[in-house]
N, C-alpha and C positions, 0 to 999 in steps of 0.2 A: 661412484664419485672419486674425481680425482683427486689428488693432493697439491699442497700449494709446494712451489720449489724451496720455500724455508723448512719445511718438515719432510723432505725428501731422503733417502740414503746419502747425503750430500757428498760421500765419498764415491758414490758409483757416478756424478755427475761432474763433468771437467769443461775448460772454456770451449774447447772443440767441439764438443757435443752442443753447447748453446749457441755457438756462433752456426752450425749448422743449423739449428732449428729456428732461428732467427731469419737465417738467408732463405729458409724453405718458404718463411712466412712473407718476406719481403717481396720473393719472386714469384709466390702461387704456382709453384711447380717445383718437384723434383728435379726434373731433368735440367731446368733452367737454373737450379741451385747449384746443381752437380756443375756445369759449366763454369758458374762464377768461382765455385770454389775449387777447381781444377783437379775434381774428383769424377772417379767412375759412379754411374748414376747407382748401381747396385750398391756400391759402399754408401751412398747418402741413405738410400733405403734402409739398408742393414742398421745403419746408425740411429736413423730416426723410429724404427721400431723398437729399438733397445729403450730411447726415451719413451716411446708410449707404455712400454711395461713398468716402466719406474714410475711414471707419474699416473698409471692407470686410466689413461684416456687416449682416444684414437687420434687427437691434436688436430689431424687434417681428415677433411671427407671429400669424395669427387665431386665435382660441379661442373658437367658436361666435361669439357677438355681441360679444367684447370681444376684446384683442389681451394678449398676453403676451410680457413681454420674455425675449430670449434669455439663454443664460447669459454671453455677451460684455456684453450691455447692463446685465446685474446686476451685473457686475465695473467697469463704466464708471461707473454713477450715483454711488457715494460719490466717485469722483476728479473729477466734473462738480460736485457740491456743493461740494467745498472747492475748486475752481477760481473759483466765483461767489462764495465767501465771501471769498476772496481780493481778487477784482474788486471787490466791493463795500467792504472796507475800504480797497483802496487809493484810490478816488475819493470816500471818505466825507468827510474832511477834517475842518476844524473849523469852515466858515462857513456852517454849516445854517441857511437861512433859511425858515422854513415858508409863508411868500407866494410865494416862488418854486419850490417844491417840487412834483413830480408825485409823489405817495404809494401804492403799493400794499401793503396789509395783510392777512394772512388770520389770523383769528381762529377758535379751536375753543371752541365754548360748546354746552350743552344749552338748553333754550328758556327758564328763569327767567332766568338770569344774560343769555342774549343779548336777551330782549325787555325785561328793567330797563335795560340798560347800554348795548347797543350800538347802537339808534336812537338815543339822545341822543350818542353818541360819535361816528355820523356827522354829525350835522346840526353838532356843534361842531367838527368838524376840516373837514369840508369850508368851512366860513364862514372859514377861516382860509389854506386852503393852496389853490394854483393848481388842482391836481385830485387828487383821492383815490377810489381804489379799493378797497373792504372787502369783501371774501368771507368768509363767515362757514359753518363746517364743523360738524356736530356732534362732540362730544368724545367722548360714550359713556363707557366707561369708560377715563380718559385714560391714557397709556402715554408713556414717555420719548421712546419711539422716535418720536412723532408730532413731537417738537421737535428728535431728534436729524436725523430723515430730512427735514426741514422741509417737513412736511405740512402745518405751520402757522408761524405767527412768534410767536404767542400763544396760551396756553390759559388759560381762566378755568374754574376749577371749585373746589368744596370740598373735592376731595380729590385734590390736586395730584400728580402724579408726582414722585419723587425721584431723585436722581442728583447726583454729582459737578460734572456740566456742568450742571445744572438749576438756575435760579434763582427762587425763590418770593419772595412779597411778598403779605401780607395786604391786601385791596381794602376789606372793609367786615364787622363782626357783624352777626348778627340773630338774633331767637331767634322759635322756632316759636308760633303760635296757634292755637286752635279756631275754624275759622269754619264758619258755617252758615246756613241761611235763617231769618231771625228770625221769619216770619210762619208757620213751621212747627213751630217748637220754641225752646226756652231754650239758653242755654249752660249746657255742665255745671258745675255749683257744685261738684262733689265727684270723687273718683275712682271711686266708684260710680255714679255719672251718666253718668262718661264712659264706662265699660268696659258700662254696660248699653247704651248707644247702639249704632246700625250707623254704620260708617267707610266711607270711601272713601279711595283713596290712589293715589301714582304709582310706578309701576317701568317706568323706561325700559326699551327692547326690549334696548339692548347697554351697559346699565349695572348694577349692582349696586342693590337696594331704596336708598330715602333714609337716608341715616344716620340720621336721627331713629327710621324705622321697625327699623333694626338695633337701636339702642340700646333700645327698647322691648324688642324681643324678647330681647337680653341681659339685663334687668333682670326676666324673665321675666311681661312685661306683655301679655297675648294680647288685643287688640281684635277685634271682630267685624266685619273687613275684607269687606263684601260686594262691592264693586266696585274695581277698579285699572283704572287708564288708562294711556296711554302717555306722557303728558306734562302739564304743569300744564294748558295751556290747554284740557284735556278735564274739568277739573274745575266749572265754571259751569253746564254743561247738567244734569250730575247732582245738583249741588247746590239747583238752582233747584226750588222746589214739593215738595221732598221732605223728611224728617226725618234725612238723612245728615250726618255732620260730617267734617271734611277738616282734619287737622293740617297747615298751610303756613308758610313764612317770612313773618313780618310785612311786608315791604317786597312780598311778592307779593299780600297784601290789597289792599295800598295801590294798588298797580300795575294788577292785572286785575280782585280780587274785590271791589273798593269796595260793590258792590251788596250784598254778603252782610254779616250781623254777624260779628263776631270778639271771643272772649274768652280771656284768658289762659288756661293751662291749669291744672287745678285745682292747689294746692299740695300736695295729700295725695297727689297722682298721683306724684310725684316725690321725695316726702318722703324715701325712703332712696337716692335715686340721687346719684350724684357731681354735685358742682355743674358748670353748664354744660351738662347731658343734653339739655337743650333749646334752645342755641344752635347758630347757625350761622355758620362762618367762611366766607367767600370769598376765593380767591387768585386771583392771577394768575401765571404762571410762564412763563420763555422761556430758550431755551439760552445758555450762557455766551459763545457769538459773537457773539450780539446784544446783549452787556452795554454796549458801547462804541460801537454806532453811534447816531450823534446823532439819526438820524429815529426810530428805535425810541424811543429813550428820550424822545424827544420826544411820540410817541405813547403811551407807557406812563402820562407825565405827566397827556396829556389823560383817559388813561380814570381814573387815581386822581382827577381833578377832577371826572369825572363820576359817580365812587361816592359823592364826599362830595356833591354836589348832591342824590344820592337819598335821603341820611340827612337831610338839611335839610328836602327838599320830603315826606319821608313822616311 
């Protein structure tokens, strides 16, 4: 029978070992954990075996090509996360100096917000700190558990999760526009033109339809959607040389679809819709435990600055 972390030889366990354990748990793979931690796979295996000996439990067992946590490991993970949070709070202090800092940040985002914000964020932060490691994971349909279980440090989404322990802040506002190949068609001048056209949209495999698409459905507006793609980067090949239209955030047009023409949505299309139906609000969200961490607060400030820059340049 394994022991609990609280009655282990506590001097034999350190923060690095706990981080490794939690990373293997999150990734479900020793090799994936090694890549995330920038370690040799053999080093991860040796450290994991050391922890196995300390707790008297295998912790993970093979299941096909992956590994799964034992029941004992499932019980230990929340304790390990809490200890890691305590260590972070203990060492954070008030003297955060970006120029001397080595930072690692995991951000969950889907392709629009990822491509719009995160390359700029990386360049901005990397120029100011000693070392910066940025891991980006898909957010899919965001859940509060992603933050509670520390699967990411920050989540960027137009539909952030809610909870008493989840903090949200708006990053920017945008509006949907109609994008099309100007060599093949003109922009829709009226609701009738819009509804007579053929449409292209995005449906993320692990997320709901776009909020804008759901809003149109809720208003009883039925478009002729003939193509749906899994991400925004898949729009351009279908728009080019065709008469298809796509409704996308205006900043996406400026970022990735500038070769195409854009027109506002016809005023009469949403004449009876609630104000803001064509609006997009983007938020960042984080867990309460990171609220007063000086490094994470600084990184959030850098992301806000990047969001402002995209508005100025857009």
